[in-house]
N, C-alpha and C positions, 0 to 999 in steps of 0.2 A: 714272621719276628725279626725285627732289626736291633742291632747294638748301635746306640747313638751316644755321642759326647756332646752335650748341649751346653755352650758357654754363654754366660750371661754379663753384660757390661755394667757398668758403673751406675748408669741411669737406669737400669733394671732392676737394682736393688738397692736404690737409693733411700728406701725409706721401709718401715716395718709392713705396710700395705703392699708395696710393690714386691717385697719378699715374698708375701702370702700369695700375691699372684704367680709369682714364679713358681712357687711350690705348687700350686694347683696346676700349673702347664705341665709340669713333670708328673705329676699324679696322673694327668689326663694321658701321656704318653705311656705310662705304664699300664693304665686301663686299657689302652688300644693294644696292648700286647708285646710292646718294645721293651728292652733293656735299656736303662740309660743312666750316663754318668753325668754330673753336672760339674762345670767350672766356672767359679765366679772371680769378678774383680770386687775391688773395696766399694764401698757405699758411696754414690755421690761424688763428692769432692774430697774424700776422706785423704787421698795420697797427697794432694794439694796442702790440706790442712796439717798433715804430718811434716811435710817439708816446710811449712812455716814454723811449726815448733821446734824442728831442728835449727833452723836459721836463727830463732830467739834465742837459743843458747850458745851456738857456735856458728859463727859465720863460714866456717868451713870444716864441717864434720867430716870424720874420717868415713871413708866408703862403708867398711865393715860395720861400723854402728849405725850408719844410716840405712844400710839393708835391713839392719835387725829391726829398725824402729818401723820402715815402710811395710814390711811383711806383715806387720799386725793389721793393716787395713783388711786384707784378704780373709784372715783368720776370724775376723768379727763376721763378716758376711757369710762366710762358711759355715759356721756354727748357727747362726740365726736361720739359714734356710734348712738346716739339718733339723733346728727344733720345729720349725714351722710344718715340715713334711710330718715329723712324728706326731704333732699335733692333730694332724689329718688322718692318722693312722696308717702312715707309709713308713716302714722302718727306713731310717737312713743313717749314714755315719758319715763324719766329716774328716777329711784329711789335709794336714798341711802339705806344703810340697815336699818336706822331708818324708812324711808318712806315707804320701803318695809315690814315692820313688823316683822324684824327678832329681837326677843327679846332673850337676852343672860342672863346668869349669870354675876357677877360683876367681873370675874377674868380677869385682864387685859392681853393681849398679848396672851392668851391660852382660851378665854372664850367658854364656851358651849352653844348652843341653846336650849333654853327652850320651846320656842312656837313660832310659824310662824302667824301672823295677816294677812290672805289673801286679806282682804277687797279691798285694792287699786289695787292691782294686777288684782283680778278678775273684778273690775269695768273698768279698762283700756281695759281688753281684751274685755269686752262686748259693749265698745266704739269702737271696731275695732283698738285699737291702739297695737303696739308691745313694752312691758314693758322692759326696760333695768336694769337691778338690779346690782349694786355693790356688789360684792363678798367680802369675807374676813372679812367683818363687821356686826356688830349689835349695839343693844342699851340695857344697863342694867336698873334695876328698878330705878337707880337715873337719868336717862336720859343721862348718860355718855356713849360716843362711846367706843366699845369694839372691839378688833380684835380676829379672830379665831385661829392664828398660820399660819405657813407656810403650803402652799396648801388650806388654809381655803376656797378659792373659790369654791373647788369641793363641799363641805361639804353645803355651801350656797346653791348651786344648787339643791343638793338632797333635802335639807331641804324645799325649795321653791317647788319643785315637789311634794313631799309629802303634803305641806300645800295647794296646789292648785289641787290636785289629779290628777297631768298629767299621761298621758300613759306611758311615758319614760323620763328619764333624760340623754340628750346626754352630755357627756364630750369630747370636741373638743379640740385637743391639737397639738404638732408636731410629735406624732406617731400614727400610725392608727389601733391602737388595742393593745391587751394583747398577748404577745409572750410567747412560752415556755422558753426563756430567754431573756436577753438583746441581739438583733441581731447585735449591734456593738460589742458585744465580742464573739457571735458565729454566724458567717453568715448564718449558716443553720437553725437558728431559726424558728419555725413554728408559725404562726398567730392562735390563738385559736378563734373559731366561738363562743364558750360560756364558762363560768366559773362559778363555784357556788360562792354564798357570802362566804362561809367557805374558800375556797381555795384563793379568792382574798383577804380576810382579811389577811391572813397567808403572802402571796406573798407580800402585802403591808408593813406588818409590819417588814418584813425581807429584804427589800432592794428595790423592785420593786418600781419605781417612777412613774408608770402611774396612779395611782390613790392614792389620801390620804386615809390612811386607816380608819381614822375617818368617811368619807364619806360613805366608804363601810360599816363600823358599821351601821351608821344610816341608810344606804339603807337596809341592812338586817334586822334591828329591825321593819321597815315600810313598807317593800315589794316593795319598789321603784326599778324598772327596770333602770339598767345603761346601756347605749350604749357607750363604749370608743371607740372613733374614731378620724381620722385625720381632722384637720381644713383645709387641703390643698389638699385633695383629695374627690372623691365622693366613694371610696370604703367602703363596710360594715365593720364595725368593730368587736368588741366583746361584746357579751351581758353578763353582770353579774346579775344573778338572781337565783333564788331557783334551788338547785341541780336537774339536770334530772334524771329520773328514770332509764335510760339508763346506763348500766355497764360502768364506767369510766375506764380511764388509769391508771396505777399503779401510774405514777409520771405526773403531769400536768404541773409543770414548776419549775425552779430552780432560784434563787434570789441570789444575793451577794451584801453585804455591807460593803464598807470601811471606813465608817465614825464612827465606835464604836471603844472604847477603852477597854482594860481588866485592871482592877484593882485588886491588890491583898493586901489583909490586912494580914501581917505576924505574925506568931507565937502568935496567938489569944488563951488563954485559953479555954480549951474545957470543958465548965462548963454551966448549964441551964441558960438560958435567955440572953447569951451573943449575939447571932445571933439576937435574937428580938431588942435589944439595937440598933446593928448597922442598921439593915434596917428599923427600925423604924426612925432614925436620917435621914438615905437617903430618905424615902418616905415624911418626913416632911419638907425636904428642895426640893421638887420636882424633884428628881432624878429618871429618867426612866430607871430602870433595866431590863436586859433581862436574860442573862443566870447565873446563881449561881452555884457555885463550891466550895465545900468544902473537903478538902482533909482528909485522915484517919489521926486520932489523934496519935501523937508521943509524949510519955514524957509528956502527958497531954495538948498538945498544938497542934493547927492545922492551916492552911492556908485557908482564904476564899478569893474566887475571884469571880468577877462578871463583865459582860460587861454592859456600858452604851453608850449613844451617846457622840461623842466628846465635843458637845456644853453643856453637863451636868457636865462635868468633874469639872470647877471651884465650882459647887454647891455640888458635891460629896465630895471634899477635904475639903470644908467647913463644911460639915456635919461631916465628919470622924473626923476632928481635934476636934471637940467637945465632941468625945466619947472615944477618943484613950487612954487617961490616965484612963478614967473609966474601961475600960475592960483590961487594961494591955498588949496590942498588941505592938508588937515591931516596927511596922513601916509599910509604905505603899508603894508598888510598881506599877507604871504605864506604860503598854505595849501598845504604841501608834502603833506599827506596827503589826496591826492584821486586819482579815477580817472575815466575816461570810459569809458561803456559804449554802444555805437551799434547801431542795428538799421538795417539797409539792403536796400532791395530795390525794384525799379522798379514791383512791385505795389503799394506804398504810395500811388502816384499816383492810384490809380482805386478805392482800397478804403478807405473811411471807418472810423474807429473803432480804427485802430491804436495812436494815442496813447493813447486811453483805456484799451485793454487793457493796454499796456505800464505806465501809471501804477498801474493796479489791481494789476497783477502785484507791482509794487514795494511798494504798501502793503499787500498782503496778506502780504508777507514782511518786513514791518517795515524796509524799506530805504529811508532818506530821500533825497531828491532835492535836491542844493543848486543846481544850474541845468540848463537845458534849451536845446538849439537844434535847428534843423530845416531840412532842404531838402526838396524833392519827392521825394526817395527815400531820406531819412536821417532818423533822430531819435537826438540824442546827449542823454545825462544825465551831470551830473557828480556823483559819489556819494563817500563815503568810502572811501579806498583798499582798506581790510581786507574790504569788502562786495564787491568787484568779482568775484571769482571766482562767488560765489553768486549775485550778479545775473545774470551770464550763464548760469549753469544754471536758473535759475527763468525767465527769459525765453526761453530755448531750448526747454525743454519746452511752455510756456505756447503758442508759436507754431507748435507741432507740427513742429519740427525734429528731433526724435530720430529715430535710425537705430534698426532692430531688434537691430542687432549692436554690440558693444563694438569701439572702435577697437583695432587691433594693427599694431604696426610689423614689415614683413617685408624682409628685406634679401637680396640674391642676389650670388652672385661675379659677377665681370665675364665668366667664361665662361659662366656660366648665363644670363646677360643675352643675351650675343652668339648661344648656341644658341637662344633663343626668338625674337630677332629675324629670325634665319635661318628657322626653322620658320613664323614669321607671315608672311613674304611669298609 
């Protein structure tokens, strides 16, 4: 018997019929002898709709009130799932983040989990119930509802798995695992059986949308095994866990991100302390920067560029406006037509020539590189946005990642999944 935390994303619970399918899947896990805790996201596009409602009455809603509003989405789906389980004869109990014991800091909209009080979940399991936990939310020391940011239900699931000592945390979504790249961009992408925490963390942070990077970081810190799999298939997915001692491929995967922008501060005086003032202001305004590039000084001045998510651009402009006169810069340019393509793999640490091969491949295909950054297991390149998909495809082939077969999506009914699970035991 295993203790499993199973998280289901918004598409998995987007309608009453899909919620019933999730209930059947959880029931099949119980019938197979496992104990299971469900964590759910809001139904479909509910969070976006709630954001729209907030914007309709207040263009700049207070963070505390926005968290209170957004938390209702998961509370609807958790209750409906518990009702569906009860209708099937499986005792269930739903918990909000507060009731589940998810304690966070007081940072609204981007709260961090500080503790998991597991008593109520464990008590429900001992009573033979299936606990259903609202993802994405928690409670701070003042008793206020907080939310964990986009994709926060993944983090909730990993935290709950850690808090109750689960054997595995299943992240069920509309994809059946982690691929060498997005199979919609490169149809010959291969699904990975396993990937290390470090590789998954890099892939998540540079554009792979399969798992939230904060969830992977939490899992790595506390040793939680993640199983990324499809909510609509019985196929084995991808396990995210400690790095295997078996020798790794040079490149594990390629990710791309078109949601970032490149900001350039022009003609910055090349004097001590200027960069510190610039990036302290950006950090103080909660701007998430990635790649930072400073040109060679010319006539005592230089250009400083950095990339950041498009959603952070207003805060970046606000922060820079406060220091432009102080540092004596000439102005700011924003390039919205950029993309970041990243190669990730632990094998890069011990294999020379990866960068040369990547740059040669880009050059042979006339794809201009605007900026470069590296880590021991990652190489990222900023290019023009319209070249992103072609860059992924040529790099995927160049590094021998192409599969023999073409990716095809398969979906089974809840009954078919349950039947296969029973036969597989």
